[in-house]
C-alpha positions as YAML, in Angstrom:
chain: A
units: angstrom
residues:
- id: 1
  name: UNK
  ca: [-0.20, -0.20, -0.09]
- id: 2
  name: UNK
  ca: [2.86, 2.44, 0.79]
- id: 3
  name: UNK
  ca: [4.32, 1.69, -2.76]
- id: 4
  name: UNK
  ca: [1.24, 2.60, -4.36]
- id: 5
  name: UNK
  ca: [0.59, 5.53, -2.50]
- id: 6
  name: UNK
  ca: [3.84, 6.75, -3.21]
- id: 7
  name: UNK
  ca: [2.73, 6.21, -6.72]
- id: 8
  name: UNK
  ca: [-0.63, 8.35, -6.39]
- id: 9
  name: UNK
  ca: [1.63, 11.20, -4.92]
- id: 10
  name: UNK
  ca: [4.63, 12.08, -7.47]
- id: 11
  name: UNK
  ca: [5.81, 15.45, -7.88]
- id: 12
  name: UNK
  ca: [4.04, 15.43, -11.08]
- id: 13
  name: UNK
  ca: [0.26, 14.74, -9.35]
- id: 14
  name: UNK
  ca: [1.01, 17.04, -6.26]
- id: 15
  name: UNK
  ca: [2.03, 19.80, -8.91]
- id: 16
  name: UNK
  ca: [-0.60, 19.78, -11.28]
- id: 17
  name: UNK
  ca: [-3.50, 19.24, -8.08]
- id: 18
  name: UNK
  ca: [-1.19, 22.45, -6.45]
- id: 19
  name: UNK
  ca: [-1.12, 24.41, -9.73]
- id: 20
  name: UNK
  ca: [-4.77, 24.82, -9.89]
- id: 21
  name: UNK
  ca: [-5.50, 25.01, -6.31]
- id: 22
  name: UNK
  ca: [-3.29, 28.38, -6.56]
- id: 23
  name: UNK
  ca: [-4.56, 29.42, -9.71]
- id: 24
  name: UNK
  ca: [-8.01, 28.95, -8.21]
- id: 25
  name: UNK
  ca: [-7.52, 31.01, -5.56]
- id: 26
  name: UNK
  ca: [-5.51, 33.74, -6.55]
- id: 27
  name: UNK
  ca: [-8.09, 34.46, -9.81]
- id: 28
  name: UNK
  ca: [-11.18, 34.32, -7.69]
- id: 29
  name: UNK
  ca: [-9.46, 36.64, -4.93]
- id: 30
  name: UNK
  ca: [-8.38, 38.84, -7.23]
- id: 31
  name: UNK
  ca: [-11.83, 39.47, -8.55]
- id: 32
  name: UNK
  ca: [-12.60, 40.54, -4.71]
- id: 33
  name: UNK
  ca: [-9.09, 42.72, -4.41]
- id: 34
  name: UNK
  ca: [-11.31, 45.99, -5.47]
- id: 35
  name: UNK
  ca: [-14.17, 45.78, -3.57]
- id: 36
  name: UNK
  ca: [-13.77, 47.17, 0.18]
- id: 37
  name: UNK
  ca: [-14.11, 45.12, 2.96]
- id: 38
  name: UNK
  ca: [-14.33, 41.54, 1.81]
- id: 39
  name: UNK
  ca: [-14.57, 39.29, 4.02]
- id: 40
  name: UNK
  ca: [-13.03, 35.46, 4.08]
- id: 41
  name: UNK
  ca: [-16.84, 34.25, 3.44]
- id: 42
  name: UNK
  ca: [-17.64, 36.04, 0.59]
- id: 43
  name: UNK
  ca: [-14.06, 34.89, -0.81]
- id: 44
  name: UNK
  ca: [-14.69, 30.95, -0.15]
- id: 45
  name: UNK
  ca: [-18.83, 31.70, -1.44]
- id: 46
  name: UNK
  ca: [-17.10, 33.04, -4.39]
- id: 47
  name: UNK
  ca: [-14.68, 30.03, -5.08]
- id: 48
  name: UNK
  ca: [-17.30, 27.81, -3.98]
- id: 49
  name: UNK
  ca: [-19.47, 28.72, -6.28]
- id: 50
  name: UNK
  ca: [-20.09, 26.35, -8.46]
- id: 51
  name: UNK
  ca: [-23.31, 25.39, -10.08]
- id: 52
  name: UNK
  ca: [-26.94, 25.74, -9.11]
- id: 53
  name: UNK
  ca: [-29.70, 23.77, -10.28]
- id: 54
  name: UNK
  ca: [-32.73, 24.86, -12.68]
- id: 55
  name: UNK
  ca: [-30.28, 26.70, -14.83]
- id: 56
  name: UNK
  ca: [-27.52, 26.38, -17.16]
- id: 57
  name: UNK
  ca: [-24.38, 28.65, -17.09]
- id: 58
  name: UNK
  ca: [-21.33, 27.29, -18.91]
- id: 59
  name: UNK
  ca: [-18.79, 28.62, -17.00]
- id: 60
  name: UNK
  ca: [-20.13, 27.85, -14.14]
- id: 61
  name: UNK
  ca: [-20.13, 24.75, -14.54]
- id: 62
  name: UNK
  ca: [-16.57, 24.48, -15.88]
- id: 63
  name: UNK
  ca: [-15.14, 26.24, -13.12]
- id: 64
  name: UNK
  ca: [-16.79, 23.45, -10.58]
- id: 65
  name: UNK
  ca: [-15.51, 20.48, -12.92]
- id: 66
  name: UNK
  ca: [-12.29, 21.45, -13.17]
- id: 67
  name: UNK
  ca: [-11.77, 22.00, -9.08]
- id: 68
  name: UNK
  ca: [-13.38, 18.42, -8.30]
- id: 69
  name: UNK
  ca: [-12.23, 16.96, -11.03]
- id: 70
  name: UNK
  ca: [-8.07, 18.06, -10.84]
- id: 71
  name: UNK
  ca: [-8.03, 14.94, -7.98]
- id: 72
  name: UNK
  ca: [-10.28, 12.33, -9.93]
- id: 73
  name: UNK
  ca: [-7.98, 12.66, -12.91]
- id: 74
  name: UNK
  ca: [-4.98, 11.28, -10.83]
- id: 75
  name: UNK
  ca: [-6.88, 8.77, -9.13]
- id: 76
  name: UNK
  ca: [-8.42, 8.05, -12.72]
- id: 77
  name: UNK
  ca: [-5.14, 7.82, -14.23]
- id: 78
  name: UNK
  ca: [-3.36, 5.70, -10.91]
- id: 79
  name: UNK
  ca: [-6.10, 2.90, -11.35]
- id: 80
  name: UNK
  ca: [-5.13, 2.26, -15.08]
- id: 81
  name: UNK
  ca: [-1.17, 2.23, -13.85]
- id: 82
  name: UNK
  ca: [-3.21, -0.44, -11.47]
- id: 83
  name: UNK
  ca: [-5.12, -2.41, -13.42]
- id: 84
  name: UNK
  ca: [-2.12, -5.26, -14.06]
- id: 85
  name: UNK
  ca: [-2.02, -5.79, -10.62]
- id: 86
  name: UNK
  ca: [-6.08, -6.00, -9.88]
- id: 87
  name: UNK
  ca: [-6.24, -8.72, -12.53]
- id: 88
  name: UNK
  ca: [-3.21, -10.56, -10.76]
- id: 89
  name: UNK
  ca: [-5.18, -10.59, -7.30]
- id: 90
  name: UNK
  ca: [-8.20, -12.15, -8.47]
- id: 91
  name: UNK
  ca: [-6.78, -14.79, -10.49]
- id: 92
  name: UNK
  ca: [-5.04, -15.83, -6.91]
- id: 93
  name: UNK
  ca: [-7.57, -15.70, -3.67]
- id: 94
  name: UNK
  ca: [-10.69, -13.08, -2.80]
- id: 95
  name: UNK
  ca: [-8.41, -11.96, 0.12]
- id: 96
  name: UNK
  ca: [-6.39, -10.47, -2.69]
- id: 97
  name: UNK
  ca: [-9.23, -8.92, -4.37]
- id: 98
  name: UNK
  ca: [-10.37, -7.55, -0.80]
- id: 99
  name: UNK
  ca: [-7.03, -6.03, -0.57]
- id: 100
  name: UNK
  ca: [-6.57, -4.58, -3.55]
- id: 101
  name: UNK
  ca: [-10.20, -3.09, -2.78]
- id: 102
  name: UNK
  ca: [-10.09, -1.63, 0.32]
- id: 103
  name: UNK
  ca: [-6.35, -0.15, -0.66]
- id: 104
  name: UNK
  ca: [-7.33, 1.31, -3.38]
- id: 105
  name: UNK
  ca: [-10.27, 2.76, -2.08]
- id: 106
  name: UNK
  ca: [-9.00, 4.20, 0.88]
- id: 107
  name: UNK
  ca: [-5.82, 5.25, -0.93]
- id: 108
  name: UNK
  ca: [-8.29, 7.29, -2.94]
- id: 109
  name: UNK
  ca: [-10.37, 8.83, -0.69]
- id: 110
  name: UNK
  ca: [-7.69, 10.01, 1.45]
- id: 111
  name: UNK
  ca: [-5.86, 11.47, -1.69]
- id: 112
  name: UNK
  ca: [-9.28, 13.59, -1.97]
- id: 113
  name: UNK
  ca: [-9.28, 14.93, 1.30]
- id: 114
  name: UNK
  ca: [-5.82, 15.86, 1.38]
- id: 115
  name: UNK
  ca: [-6.85, 17.97, -1.61]
- id: 116
  name: UNK
  ca: [-9.12, 19.44, 0.19]
- id: 117
  name: UNK
  ca: [-7.30, 20.66, 2.83]
- id: 118
  name: UNK
  ca: [-4.98, 21.83, 0.71]
- id: 119
  name: UNK
  ca: [-7.09, 23.95, -1.41]
- id: 120
  name: UNK
  ca: [-8.16, 25.53, 2.10]
- id: 121
  name: UNK
  ca: [-4.21, 25.91, 3.44]
- id: 122
  name: UNK
  ca: [-3.94, 27.36, 0.18]
- id: 123
  name: UNK
  ca: [-6.75, 29.58, -0.42]
- id: 124
  name: UNK
  ca: [-6.71, 31.41, 3.51]
- id: 125
  name: UNK
  ca: [-2.88, 32.13, 2.74]
- id: 126
  name: UNK
  ca: [-4.57, 33.38, -0.55]
- id: 127
  name: UNK
  ca: [-6.90, 35.36, 1.61]
- id: 128
  name: UNK
  ca: [-4.11, 36.48, 3.56]
- id: 129
  name: UNK
  ca: [-1.90, 38.27, 1.45]
- id: 130
  name: UNK
  ca: [-4.82, 39.97, 0.28]
- id: 131
  name: UNK
  ca: [-6.11, 41.09, 3.73]
- id: 132
  name: UNK
  ca: [-9.35, 39.96, 3.47]
- id: 133
  name: UNK
  ca: [-11.25, 39.52, 7.01]
- id: 134
  name: UNK
  ca: [-11.52, 36.37, 8.66]
- id: 135
  name: UNK
  ca: [-14.10, 33.91, 8.74]
- id: 136
  name: UNK
  ca: [-15.59, 31.72, 11.55]
- id: 137
  name: UNK
  ca: [-14.15, 28.30, 11.78]
- id: 138
  name: UNK
  ca: [-17.69, 26.65, 11.59]
- id: 139
  name: UNK
  ca: [-18.68, 27.98, 8.77]
- id: 140
  name: UNK
  ca: [-15.18, 26.90, 7.10]
- id: 141
  name: UNK
  ca: [-15.32, 23.38, 8.37]
- id: 142
  name: UNK
  ca: [-19.11, 23.07, 6.90]
- id: 143
  name: UNK
  ca: [-17.45, 23.78, 3.19]
- id: 144
  name: UNK
  ca: [-14.50, 21.41, 4.01]
- id: 145
  name: UNK
  ca: [-17.32, 18.82, 4.75]
- id: 146
  name: UNK
  ca: [-19.14, 19.17, 1.96]
- id: 147
  name: UNK
  ca: [-16.65, 19.40, -0.34]
- id: 148
  name: UNK
  ca: [-14.74, 16.35, 0.67]
- id: 149
  name: UNK
  ca: [-17.91, 14.42, 0.51]
- id: 150
  name: UNK
  ca: [-18.96, 15.62, -2.74]
- id: 151
  name: UNK
  ca: [-15.76, 14.36, -4.19]
- id: 152
  name: UNK
  ca: [-15.18, 11.16, -2.94]
- id: 153
  name: UNK
  ca: [-19.09, 10.62, -3.72]
- id: 154
  name: UNK
  ca: [-17.50, 11.24, -7.37]
- id: 155
  name: UNK
  ca: [-14.91, 9.04, -6.52]
- id: 156
  name: UNK
  ca: [-16.87, 6.21, -5.74]
- id: 157
  name: UNK
  ca: [-18.75, 6.83, -9.50]
- id: 158
  name: UNK
  ca: [-15.76, 6.87, -11.12]
- id: 159
  name: UNK
  ca: [-14.61, 3.36, -9.90]
- id: 160
  name: UNK
  ca: [-17.86, 1.67, -9.73]
- id: 161
  name: UNK
  ca: [-18.08, 2.54, -13.85]
- id: 162
  name: UNK
  ca: [-14.98, 1.25, -13.42]
- id: 163
  name: UNK
  ca: [-15.29, -1.86, -12.15]
- id: 164
  name: UNK
  ca: [-18.13, -2.48, -14.70]
- id: 165
  name: UNK
  ca: [-16.26, -1.22, -18.38]
- id: 166
  name: UNK
  ca: [-13.03, -1.39, -17.23]
- id: 167
  name: UNK
  ca: [-12.13, 1.33, -19.06]
- id: 168
  name: UNK
  ca: [-10.72, 4.63, -17.42]
- id: 169
  name: UNK
  ca: [-11.54, 6.94, -19.30]
- id: 170
  name: UNK
  ca: [-15.27, 6.38, -19.78]
- id: 171
  name: UNK
  ca: [-15.12, 6.30, -15.90]
- id: 172
  name: UNK
  ca: [-13.87, 9.94, -15.94]
- id: 173
  name: UNK
  ca: [-15.98, 11.83, -18.38]
- id: 174
  name: UNK
  ca: [-19.57, 9.50, -16.70]
- id: 175
  name: UNK
  ca: [-18.17, 11.33, -13.53]
- id: 176
  name: UNK
  ca: [-18.07, 14.49, -15.46]
- id: 177
  name: UNK
  ca: [-21.63, 13.97, -16.68]
- id: 178
  name: UNK
  ca: [-23.28, 13.57, -13.95]
- id: 179
  name: UNK
  ca: [-22.38, 17.26, -13.43]
- id: 180
  name: UNK
  ca: [-25.39, 17.98, -16.18]
- id: 181
  name: UNK
  ca: [-27.70, 16.12, -14.27]
- id: 182
  name: UNK
  ca: [-27.50, 17.82, -11.10]
- id: 183
  name: UNK
  ca: [-28.52, 21.26, -13.28]
- id: 184
  name: UNK
  ca: [-32.29, 19.87, -13.61]
- id: 185
  name: UNK
  ca: [-31.98, 17.65, -10.10]
- id: 186
  name: UNK
  ca: [-31.32, 19.73, -6.93]
- id: 187
  name: UNK
  ca: [-31.25, 16.38, -4.93]
- id: 188
  name: UNK
  ca: [-27.96, 14.85, -7.17]
- id: 189
  name: UNK
  ca: [-24.65, 14.44, -4.95]
- id: 190
  name: UNK
  ca: [-22.87, 15.64, -7.54]
- id: 191
  name: UNK
  ca: [-21.84, 19.03, -7.39]
- id: 192
  name: UNK
  ca: [-24.07, 19.78, -4.21]
- id: 193
  name: UNK
  ca: [-21.80, 20.92, -2.03]
- id: 194
  name: UNK
  ca: [-21.45, 24.14, -4.27]
- id: 195
  name: UNK
  ca: [-23.19, 27.50, -2.37]
- id: 196
  name: UNK
  ca: [-25.27, 27.92, -6.08]
- id: 197
  name: UNK
  ca: [-27.29, 24.59, -4.16]
- id: 198
  name: UNK
  ca: [-27.31, 25.70, -0.05]
- id: 199
  name: UNK
  ca: [-30.20, 27.21, 1.56]
- id: 200
  name: UNK
  ca: [-28.91, 30.88, 1.55]
- id: 201
  name: UNK
  ca: [-29.05, 30.87, -2.24]
- id: 202
  name: UNK
  ca: [-32.83, 28.84, -2.27]
- id: 203
  name: UNK
  ca: [-31.47, 25.44, -2.71]
- id: 204
  name: UNK
  ca: [-30.95, 22.63, 0.21]
- id: 205
  name: UNK
  ca: [-29.89, 23.34, 3.71]
- id: 206
  name: UNK
  ca: [-26.67, 22.18, 5.26]
- id: 207
  name: UNK
  ca: [-27.72, 18.67, 7.13]
- id: 208
  name: UNK
  ca: [-29.29, 17.63, 3.92]
- id: 209
  name: UNK
  ca: [-27.00, 18.44, 1.74]
- id: 210
  name: UNK
  ca: [-24.69, 16.10, 4.19]
- id: 211
  name: UNK
  ca: [-26.65, 13.03, 4.45]
- id: 212
  name: UNK
  ca: [-27.59, 12.89, 0.76]
- id: 213
  name: UNK
  ca: [-23.93, 12.57, 0.21]
- id: 214
  name: UNK
  ca: [-23.53, 9.99, 2.96]
- id: 215
  name: UNK
  ca: [-26.18, 8.13, 1.38]
- id: 216
  name: UNK
  ca: [-25.19, 7.96, -2.13]
- id: 217
  name: UNK
  ca: [-21.51, 6.89, -0.78]
- id: 218
  name: UNK
  ca: [-22.72, 3.75, 1.32]
- id: 219
  name: UNK
  ca: [-25.22, 3.39, -0.83]
- id: 220
  name: UNK
  ca: [-22.44, 3.60, -4.23]
- id: 221
  name: UNK
  ca: [-19.63, 1.81, -1.80]
- id: 222
  name: UNK
  ca: [-21.75, -1.24, -1.32]
- id: 223
  name: UNK
  ca: [-22.48, -1.51, -5.23]
- id: 224
  name: UNK
  ca: [-18.67, -1.37, -5.27]
- id: 225
  name: UNK
  ca: [-18.30, -4.17, -3.19]
- id: 226
  name: UNK
  ca: [-20.54, -6.40, -4.44]
- id: 227
  name: UNK
  ca: [-19.54, -6.44, -8.32]
- id: 228
  name: UNK
  ca: [-15.53, -6.53, -7.22]
- id: 229
  name: UNK
  ca: [-16.27, -9.59, -4.82]
- id: 230
  name: UNK
  ca: [-18.92, -11.58, -6.26]
- id: 231
  name: UNK
  ca: [-16.30, -11.52, -9.62]
- id: 232
  name: UNK
  ca: [-13.77, -12.44, -7.38]
- id: 233
  name: UNK
  ca: [-15.60, -15.54, -6.28]
- id: 234
  name: UNK
  ca: [-16.89, -16.46, -9.64]
- id: 235
  name: UNK
  ca: [-12.86, -16.69, -10.98]
...
């Protein structure tokens, strides 16, 4: 597991995510720099505004997909590189299949959480440089939790499709396509962490969004586990 973690956390992958984080946070901060008395709340709401339901704004969708897809792209490449390992372990025994499944999913989830934390750390430093007033910790914690759960659910969707199709490209673009579904279905989990889908702008309350994400996470995970371990038993 340590070996694969090092593969995922290569300098190239870290640099890719860091550049995207830095570009997005600096760009959003610069947009607010001309306004007096800007708080971190204004800054984070602008950064994670995302896309709402019931309307279509292409630029907002592209922006949201870019932020969410950076860690998923890295994981997709990682899955493709590990494909040979997965094919080998299922031939040995079911326990090896379990090890492959749990290690891959856990590594992916940790990577996503670190990405989200890095987003807030870098963003906070950028906000301090621009002189934004401080944000209450509770609000930042809520944004961090929602974004982490949101991207983890998208990762599990990617992994589920990859499990079925054995094609990481199809899996990745399936996740991208789910952002379009959320335009018409407000309760759809993908992108639900967006400020544009919060109760403050006519969307869903925080608790309900967390419940939808956790419910989706559990459901998709059970599907992944059944499909993967079921295939191992049939071999």
